[in-house]
C-alpha positions as CSV (number, residue, x, y, z in Angstrom):
1,X,108.8,163.0,87.4
2,X,112.3,165.4,88.0
3,X,113.1,167.0,90.4
4,X,113.0,171.6,90.5
5,X,115.0,171.6,93.8
6,X,116.2,170.1,96.4
7,X,117.3,171.4,100.1
8,X,116.4,170.7,103.8
9,X,113.3,171.4,106.1
10,X,114.7,173.3,109.4
11,X,112.0,174.2,112.6
12,X,114.4,174.1,115.5
13,X,117.7,171.6,115.4
14,X,115.8,169.1,113.1
15,X,117.2,168.7,109.7
16,X,115.2,166.9,106.9
17,X,116.9,166.1,103.3
18,X,113.5,166.5,100.5
19,X,113.3,167.0,97.0
20,X,110.6,169.0,95.2
21,X,108.4,168.0,93.0
22,X,105.6,169.9,90.8
23,X,101.7,168.0,92.4
24,X,100.0,169.3,89.2
25,X,100.6,169.0,85.4
26,X,98.3,171.3,82.8
27,X,96.3,168.7,80.8
28,X,94.9,171.4,77.8
29,X,95.9,170.4,74.4
30,X,98.2,172.4,73.1
31,X,97.8,174.8,70.5
32,X,99.7,177.6,68.6
33,X,99.0,179.9,65.8
34,X,98.8,179.5,61.7
35,X,98.3,181.9,59.0
36,X,95.4,181.0,57.8
37,X,95.8,181.2,54.4
38,X,98.7,179.1,53.6
39,X,99.2,177.1,57.6
40,X,102.6,178.5,58.3
41,X,103.7,178.8,61.8
42,X,103.0,182.6,63.6
43,X,105.9,183.3,66.1
44,X,106.8,185.8,67.9
45,X,110.2,187.7,68.6
46,X,113.0,188.7,71.7
47,X,113.4,192.0,69.5
48,X,115.5,194.8,70.7
49,X,114.2,197.7,70.3
50,X,117.2,199.5,69.7
51,X,119.6,197.7,67.8
52,X,116.3,195.4,66.3
53,X,118.3,192.3,66.6
54,X,116.5,189.2,67.8
55,X,118.3,188.2,71.3
56,X,118.5,184.7,72.7
57,X,118.0,184.3,76.6
58,X,121.7,183.7,77.1
59,X,122.0,187.8,76.3
60,X,118.2,188.8,78.3
61,X,119.1,190.1,81.8
62,X,116.1,191.7,84.1
63,X,115.5,194.9,84.4
64,X,113.1,197.7,87.5
65,X,111.5,200.6,85.6
66,X,110.8,204.1,87.3
67,X,109.7,207.1,85.7
68,X,112.8,207.8,83.4
69,X,115.3,205.5,85.2
70,X,115.9,201.9,84.0
71,X,117.8,199.9,86.4
72,X,119.5,196.8,84.4
73,X,120.1,193.8,87.2
74,X,122.0,190.5,86.3
75,X,122.1,186.4,86.9
76,X,125.1,188.2,89.0
77,X,122.9,190.2,90.6
78,X,119.9,188.1,91.8
79,X,122.2,185.9,92.7
80,X,123.8,187.9,94.7
81,X,120.6,188.2,97.3
82,X,121.2,186.0,100.1
83,X,118.0,184.4,99.4
84,X,118.6,182.8,96.4
85,X,121.4,181.6,98.0
86,X,119.2,180.0,100.5
87,X,118.3,176.3,100.1
88,X,116.5,175.6,103.2
89,X,112.6,175.6,104.2
90,X,112.7,177.7,107.5
91,X,109.3,176.9,109.4
92,X,108.0,179.7,110.9
93,X,105.1,178.6,112.4
94,X,102.9,175.5,113.2
95,X,99.0,177.2,113.0
96,X,95.8,175.1,113.1
97,X,94.8,173.7,109.4
98,X,91.6,175.0,109.9
99,X,92.7,178.6,109.6
100,X,94.3,179.3,106.3
101,X,91.8,180.6,103.9
102,X,92.2,178.6,100.5
103,X,92.6,182.1,99.1
104,X,96.0,182.4,99.2
105,X,97.1,179.1,98.4
106,X,98.3,178.9,95.1
107,X,100.5,176.1,93.9
108,X,102.0,173.1,95.1
109,X,104.5,170.3,95.5
110,X,105.1,167.0,97.0
111,X,108.3,166.1,98.7
112,X,110.7,163.5,98.6
113,X,113.3,163.0,101.5
114,X,116.8,162.7,99.8
115,X,118.2,161.0,103.1
116,X,119.9,158.4,104.1
117,X,117.4,157.5,106.5
118,X,113.8,158.4,105.8
119,X,113.5,158.5,109.4
120,X,113.2,162.6,110.5
121,X,110.7,162.4,107.1
122,X,108.7,160.5,108.8
123,X,108.7,161.6,112.8
124,X,106.9,165.6,110.7
125,X,104.6,164.0,109.1
126,X,102.8,162.5,112.0
127,X,103.6,165.1,114.0
128,X,101.9,167.2,111.5
129,X,98.8,164.6,111.7
130,X,99.1,164.0,114.9
131,X,98.5,168.1,116.1
132,X,96.3,168.7,112.8
133,X,98.0,171.6,112.9
134,X,100.0,172.6,109.2
135,X,103.2,174.2,108.7
136,X,104.1,178.3,108.2
137,X,107.2,177.7,106.1
138,X,109.3,180.4,103.9
139,X,112.3,179.1,101.6
140,X,113.1,180.3,97.8
141,X,112.5,179.9,94.3
142,X,112.7,180.3,90.6
143,X,114.1,183.5,92.2
144,X,111.5,184.3,94.6
145,X,111.1,184.2,98.3
146,X,107.9,182.3,98.8
147,X,105.7,182.3,102.0
148,X,103.8,178.1,101.9
149,X,102.0,175.9,104.1
150,X,103.2,172.3,104.8
151,X,100.8,169.3,105.7
152,X,100.2,166.0,104.9
153,X,98.7,164.6,102.1
154,X,98.0,160.4,101.6
155,X,101.4,160.1,103.5
156,X,102.9,162.9,101.8
157,X,104.5,166.0,102.6
158,X,102.9,168.9,100.4
159,X,104.0,172.3,100.0
160,X,101.7,174.3,98.6
161,X,102.9,178.6,98.2
162,X,101.1,181.4,99.8
163,X,100.1,184.9,98.1
164,X,101.3,187.5,99.9
165,X,98.7,189.3,102.2
166,X,99.2,192.4,100.0
167,X,98.3,190.2,96.7
168,X,95.0,189.3,97.3
169,X,92.7,192.8,97.0
170,X,90.2,193.6,99.1
171,X,86.1,194.0,98.1
172,X,83.8,196.2,98.4
173,X,80.4,195.9,96.7
174,X,78.5,199.0,97.7
175,X,74.6,196.9,97.0
176,X,75.5,194.2,99.6
177,X,75.7,197.2,101.4
178,X,71.6,197.3,101.1
179,X,69.1,195.4,103.6
180,X,67.8,192.5,102.5
181,X,64.3,190.6,103.3
182,X,65.0,186.8,103.3
183,X,61.7,184.9,104.8
184,X,62.1,181.8,106.8
185,X,60.5,179.4,104.3
186,X,62.8,180.4,100.6
187,X,65.6,179.8,103.6
188,X,64.1,176.5,104.2
189,X,62.9,176.4,100.3
190,X,66.7,176.9,99.6
191,X,68.1,175.1,102.3
192,X,65.8,172.1,100.5
193,X,67.4,172.4,97.9
194,X,71.3,172.5,99.0
195,X,70.5,168.8,100.8
196,X,69.0,167.2,97.0
197,X,73.1,168.8,95.3
198,X,74.7,167.3,98.7
199,X,77.0,164.4,98.0
200,X,81.0,163.8,99.2
201,X,83.5,165.6,96.7
202,X,84.7,163.3,94.6
203,X,87.4,164.8,92.2
204,X,87.8,161.9,89.4
205,X,84.2,162.4,88.2
206,X,84.5,165.4,87.1
207,X,86.1,165.4,83.2
208,X,87.2,168.7,81.4
209,X,84.3,168.5,78.5
210,X,86.0,171.1,76.7
211,X,89.7,169.8,76.0
212,X,87.7,166.2,75.5
213,X,85.5,167.4,72.4
214,X,89.1,169.2,71.6
215,X,90.8,166.0,71.0
216,X,87.7,164.1,69.3
217,X,87.7,167.2,66.8
218,X,91.3,167.2,66.3
219,X,91.0,163.2,65.5
220,X,88.2,163.6,62.7
221,X,90.4,166.0,61.1
222,X,93.4,163.4,61.2
223,X,91.2,160.6,59.5
224,X,89.3,163.0,57.1
225,X,93.3,163.4,56.2
226,X,92.4,167.7,56.9
227,X,96.0,167.6,57.7
228,X,99.1,169.3,56.4
229,X,102.3,168.5,56.8
230,X,104.2,169.4,59.4
231,X,107.8,170.6,57.8
232,X,105.5,172.3,55.1
233,X,104.5,174.8,57.8
234,X,107.8,176.0,59.1
235,X,109.6,179.2,57.3
236,X,113.9,178.4,56.0
237,X,114.9,178.7,59.1
238,X,113.9,175.3,60.7
239,X,113.4,176.0,64.5
240,X,116.2,174.1,66.7
241,X,116.1,172.7,70.1
242,X,117.6,176.0,72.4
243,X,117.6,178.7,69.4
244,X,116.0,181.4,68.3
245,X,113.2,180.8,65.9
246,X,114.9,182.9,63.2
247,X,118.1,184.2,63.1
248,X,118.1,187.6,62.0
249,X,121.9,187.9,61.4
250,X,121.7,184.7,59.9
251,X,119.5,185.8,57.1
252,X,121.0,189.6,56.4
253,X,124.0,187.6,56.6
254,X,123.0,184.9,53.5
255,X,121.2,188.5,51.9
256,X,124.0,190.2,51.6
257,X,125.7,186.9,50.1
258,X,122.8,186.4,47.4
259,X,123.5,189.5,47.1
260,X,126.5,189.6,45.9
261,X,126.8,186.9,44.2
262,X,123.8,188.3,42.1
263,X,125.9,191.3,41.3
264,X,129.0,189.7,40.2
265,X,127.0,187.9,37.7
266,X,124.5,190.2,36.5
267,X,126.5,193.4,36.3
268,X,129.7,191.8,33.4
269,X,126.3,191.3,32.3
270,X,124.3,194.6,32.7
271,X,127.8,196.6,31.6
272,X,128.9,195.4,28.4
273,X,125.0,195.5,27.0
274,X,125.5,199.6,28.7
275,X,128.5,199.7,26.8
276,X,126.7,198.3,23.8
277,X,123.7,200.2,23.6
278,X,126.2,203.0,24.3
279,X,128.7,202.4,21.6
280,X,125.0,201.0,19.4
281,X,123.8,204.4,20.0
282,X,127.1,206.1,18.9
283,X,127.9,204.3,15.3
284,X,123.8,204.9,14.6
285,X,124.9,208.5,14.9
286,X,128.5,208.3,13.5
287,X,126.6,205.8,10.7
288,X,124.0,208.3,9.1
289,X,126.7,210.1,7.4
290,X,129.1,206.8,6.8
291,X,126.3,205.5,5.0
292,X,126.1,209.1,3.0
293,X,129.8,208.3,1.0
294,X,128.8,204.4,0.1
295,X,126.6,206.3,-1.8
296,X,128.8,208.9,-3.7
297,X,131.1,205.7,-3.5
298,X,128.9,204.2,-6.0
299,X,131.0,205.0,-9.5
300,X,133.6,204.8,-7.9
301,X,132.4,200.9,-8.1
302,X,132.3,201.3,-11.9
303,X,136.0,202.0,-12.1
304,X,137.3,198.2,-11.4
305,X,134.4,197.8,-14.2
306,X,136.4,199.3,-16.7
307,X,139.5,197.3,-15.6
308,X,138.1,194.2,-18.3
309,X,139.1,197.0,-21.0
310,X,142.3,197.7,-19.8
311,X,142.9,193.7,-20.3
312,X,141.2,193.5,-23.9
313,X,144.7,195.0,-25.4
314,X,146.0,191.2,-23.8
315,X,143.4,189.5,-25.9
316,X,144.1,191.5,-29.2
317,X,147.4,190.0,-29.0
318,X,146.6,186.5,-29.6
319,X,146.5,186.6,-33.2
320,X,148.9,188.3,-33.5
321,X,150.6,185.5,-32.0
322,X,148.9,183.5,-34.1
323,X,150.9,186.0,-37.4
324,X,153.9,185.8,-36.0
325,X,153.7,181.8,-36.3
């Protein structure tokens, strides 16, 4: 176990240094939400409703809203409260143990002696046992002032936080105001039924059947291969310890980089293509008259065919050379 608070129990001039440990734990099987189609994790984000960004815990403060006004309380503001700086469990009074209504009890914590000698701790424990009384104490824990009952359990001092009186709702059921007649025979039979179920309470004999069946169901699915690769259920941005589930700024940066990269390549290819299309259209428009011109130049091509006729006289000179011979 890890201590969640350190301080001292004080009553009169007696000071008992102690460490506080959580006395209970939750045994429920931890489940999370996934997409029914692909098993992808469904996550919740701490998104600011003003700027739209996902906010990390170190940038989150507390606030009180009253009508149209919101008062922001920073960590420094809360730390300035006197009770938040106190490291004492102050004994207010010692009361008979049977006077504490169980409805007031909340969470339980073990107290371990942390001084050089546990004598003061043992003295307080034995005093509570001998007098059969419970100490009502006040202390600050997790940014709240707590009212608590300090008693003994298995030779260890146990502190149980209590609800304030105004936190217990008053109940009134009109139907119970009606007069109901219960006969002596009915009461006798009811008492006999209670006696048939009478026993000493042994909490270890009771089990959470739902959680046990849930664990059995999970094991059966694992054996049958009905499972997914856990990494496949995560998105592109992996979950990091102490980090945001989805870093919006990082996602935006990557999107901008991809967009710029695509624009840096595609425009170079698209613009020439666009120009070629325009040039092609222009060329097509210009080629229409240009094609007519070559049609007119067709007789001009026949002129070169007449040039061999000019070479014929040169062929006639050959016999002239023979005559001179």
